[in-house]
DSSP file (Angstrom, degrees, kcal/mol; ACC not computed):
  #  RESIDUE AA STRUCTURE BP1 BP2  ACC     N-H-->O    O-->H-N    N-H-->O    O-->H-N    TCO  KAPPA ALPHA  PHI   PSI    X-CA   Y-CA   Z-CA
    1    1 A X     >        0   0    0      0, 0.0     4,-1.9     0, 0.0     5,-0.2   0.000 360.0 360.0 360.0 -46.1   85.3  107.3   85.6
    2    2 A X  H  >  +     0   0    0      1,-0.2     4,-2.7     2,-0.2     5,-0.2   0.880 360.0  56.1 -63.1 -36.5   87.2  104.0   86.0
    3    3 A X  H  > S+     0   0    0      1,-0.2     4,-2.6     2,-0.2    -1,-0.2   0.915 106.1  50.3 -62.9 -41.5   90.5  106.0   85.9
    4    4 A X  H  > S+     0   0    0      1,-0.2     4,-2.5     2,-0.2    -1,-0.2   0.908 111.2  48.5 -61.4 -41.3   89.4  108.1   88.8
    5    5 A X  H  X S+     0   0    0     -4,-1.9     4,-2.5     2,-0.2    -2,-0.2   0.916 111.1  50.7 -65.1 -42.5   88.5  105.1   90.8
    6    6 A X  H  X S+     0   0    0     -4,-2.7     4,-2.3     2,-0.2    -2,-0.2   0.918 111.1  48.0 -60.4 -44.6   91.8  103.5   90.0
    7    7 A X  H  X S+     0   0    0     -4,-2.6     4,-2.7     2,-0.2    -2,-0.2   0.914 111.5  49.7 -63.9 -43.6   93.7  106.6   91.1
    8    8 A X  H  X S+     0   0    0     -4,-2.5     4,-2.4     1,-0.2    -1,-0.2   0.900 110.1  51.8 -62.4 -39.1   91.7  106.8   94.3
    9    9 A X  H  X S+     0   0    0     -4,-2.5     4,-2.2     2,-0.2    -2,-0.2   0.924 110.8  47.4 -62.7 -44.0   92.5  103.1   95.0
   10   10 A X  H  X S+     0   0    0     -4,-2.3     4,-2.4     1,-0.2    -2,-0.2   0.905 112.2  49.8 -63.8 -42.0   96.2  103.7   94.4
   11   11 A X  H  X S+     0   0    0     -4,-2.7     4,-2.9     1,-0.2    -1,-0.2   0.882 109.0  52.7 -63.6 -37.6   96.1  106.7   96.7
   12   12 A X  H  X S+     0   0    0     -4,-2.4     4,-2.6     2,-0.2    -2,-0.2   0.910 109.8  48.1 -63.4 -42.3   94.3  104.7   99.3
   13   13 A X  H  X S+     0   0    0     -4,-2.2     4,-2.8     2,-0.2     5,-0.2   0.893 112.3  49.6 -66.0 -39.1   97.0  102.0   99.1
   14   14 A X  H  X S+     0   0    0     -4,-2.4     4,-2.5     2,-0.2    -2,-0.2   0.943 112.2  46.9 -62.0 -48.7   99.7  104.7   99.4
   15   15 A X  H  X S+     0   0    0     -4,-2.9     4,-2.6     1,-0.2    -2,-0.2   0.899 112.9  50.6 -60.5 -41.7   98.0  106.3  102.4
   16   16 A X  H  X S+     0   0    0     -4,-2.6     4,-2.6     2,-0.2    -2,-0.2   0.943 112.5  44.4 -63.5 -48.9   97.6  102.9  104.0
   17   17 A X  H  X S+     0   0    0     -4,-2.8     4,-2.5     2,-0.2    -1,-0.2   0.868 113.3  52.1 -66.5 -33.6  101.2  101.9  103.5
   18   18 A X  H  X S+     0   0    0     -4,-2.5     4,-2.2    -5,-0.2    -1,-0.2   0.939 111.8  45.8 -64.2 -46.2  102.4  105.3  104.7
   19   19 A X  H  X S+     0   0    0     -4,-2.6     4,-2.4     1,-0.2    -2,-0.2   0.890 112.5  51.3 -63.3 -39.7  100.2  104.9  107.9
   20   20 A X  H  X S+     0   0    0     -4,-2.6     4,-2.4     1,-0.2    -1,-0.2   0.900 108.9  50.6 -65.1 -40.9  101.5  101.4  108.4
   21   21 A X  H  X S+     0   0    0     -4,-2.5     4,-1.3     1,-0.2    -1,-0.2   0.908 110.7  50.5 -61.5 -41.7  105.1  102.6  108.1
   22   22 A X  H  < S+     0   0    0     -4,-2.2    -2,-0.2     1,-0.2    -1,-0.2   0.912 111.0  48.0 -62.6 -43.3  104.4  105.3  110.6
   23   23 A X  H  < S+     0   0    0     -4,-2.4    -1,-0.2     1,-0.2    -2,-0.2   0.911 120.6  35.7 -66.2 -41.5  102.9  102.9  113.1
   24   24 A X  H  < S+     0   0    0     -4,-2.4     2,-0.3    -5,-0.2    -1,-0.2   0.515  92.3 107.1 -93.4  -3.6  105.7  100.4  112.8
   25   25 A X     <  -     0   0    0     -4,-1.3     5,-0.0    -5,-0.2    -4,-0.0  -0.586  63.6-145.9 -75.8 130.8  108.5  102.8  112.4
   26   26 A X  S    S+     0   0    0     -2,-0.3     2,-0.6     1,-0.1    -1,-0.2   0.887  95.8  52.6 -62.8 -37.0  110.7  103.2  115.6
   27   27 A X  S    S-     0   0    0      2,-0.1     2,-1.9     1,-0.1    -1,-0.1  -0.886  85.5-144.8 -97.2 119.6  111.1  106.8  114.7
   28   28 A X        +     0   0    0     -2,-0.6     2,-0.6    -4,-0.1    -6,-0.1  -0.156  62.8 117.3 -82.6  49.5  107.7  108.3  114.3
   29   29 A X        -     0   0    0     -2,-1.9    -2,-0.1    -7,-0.0     3,-0.1  -0.964  62.6-134.3-114.5 116.5  109.0  110.7  111.6
   30   30 A X        -     0   0    0     -2,-0.6     2,-0.6     1,-0.1     3,-0.0  -0.364  33.3 -95.0 -67.0 147.2  107.4  110.1  108.2
   31   31 A X     >  -     0   0    0      1,-0.2     4,-1.9   -13,-0.1     3,-0.3  -0.520  36.1-148.4 -61.5 113.1  109.7  110.0  105.2
   32   32 A X  H  > S+     0   0    0     -2,-0.6     4,-2.8     1,-0.2     5,-0.3   0.885  92.2  53.1 -58.4 -46.2  109.5  113.6  104.0
   33   33 A X  H  > S+     0   0    0      1,-0.2     4,-2.6     2,-0.2    -1,-0.2   0.905 109.3  50.4 -57.2 -39.2  109.9  112.8  100.2
   34   34 A X  H  > S+     0   0    0     -3,-0.3     4,-2.4     2,-0.2    -1,-0.2   0.925 111.6  47.8 -64.9 -42.3  107.1  110.3  100.4
   35   35 A X  H  X S+     0   0    0     -4,-1.9     4,-2.6     2,-0.2    -2,-0.2   0.922 112.8  48.1 -62.5 -44.9  104.8  112.9  102.1
   36   36 A X  H  X S+     0   0    0     -4,-2.8     4,-2.3     1,-0.2    -1,-0.2   0.893 111.6  50.3 -64.7 -38.2  105.7  115.6   99.5
   37   37 A X  H  X S+     0   0    0     -4,-2.6     4,-2.3    -5,-0.3    -1,-0.2   0.921 110.4  49.6 -63.0 -43.9  105.1  113.2   96.7
   38   38 A X  H  X S+     0   0    0     -4,-2.4     4,-2.3     1,-0.2    -2,-0.2   0.915 110.6  50.0 -62.7 -43.0  101.7  112.2   98.1
   39   39 A X  H  X S+     0   0    0     -4,-2.6     4,-2.4     1,-0.2    -1,-0.2   0.900 109.2  52.3 -62.7 -39.6  100.8  115.9   98.5
   40   40 A X  H  X S+     0   0    0     -4,-2.3     4,-2.4     2,-0.2    -1,-0.2   0.918 108.5  50.7 -60.7 -43.8  101.8  116.5   94.9
   41   41 A X  H  X S+     0   0    0     -4,-2.3     4,-1.6     1,-0.2    -2,-0.2   0.913 110.0  49.6 -60.6 -43.4   99.6  113.7   93.8
   42   42 A X  H  X>S+     0   0    0     -4,-2.3     5,-2.5     1,-0.2     4,-0.7   0.903 110.1  51.0 -62.9 -41.1   96.7  115.1   95.7
   43   43 A X  H ><5S+     0   0    0     -4,-2.4     3,-1.0     1,-0.2    -1,-0.2   0.902 107.0  54.3 -63.1 -40.1   97.3  118.6   94.1
   44   44 A X  H 3<5S+     0   0    0     -4,-2.4    -1,-0.2     1,-0.3    -2,-0.2   0.850 108.8  48.8 -62.1 -33.5   97.3  117.0   90.7
   45   45 A X  H 3<5S-     0   0    0     -4,-1.6    -1,-0.3    -5,-0.2    -2,-0.2   0.593 116.5-115.4 -82.1  -9.8   93.9  115.5   91.3
   46   46 A X  T <<5S+     0   0    0     -3,-1.0     2,-0.6    -4,-0.7    -3,-0.2   0.694  70.8 136.6  83.8  17.4   92.6  118.8   92.6
   47   47 A X      <       0   0    0     -5,-2.5    -1,-0.3    -6,-0.2    -2,-0.2  -0.878 360.0 360.0-100.4 125.8   92.0  117.5   96.1
   48   48 A X              0   0    0     -2,-0.6    -1,-0.1    -3,-0.1    -5,-0.1   0.383 360.0 360.0-117.2 360.0   93.1  119.9   98.8
């Protein structure tokens, strides 16, 4: 149970920093590798 919470916390931090990068990025294009990595992590957790 704690592991799941920890993973969700890390994902939340990732999503937050990604959103922050998007907001402050002069080019509003997200780093594609980061997005793909995030999607892979979500798939691993079974979240679609």
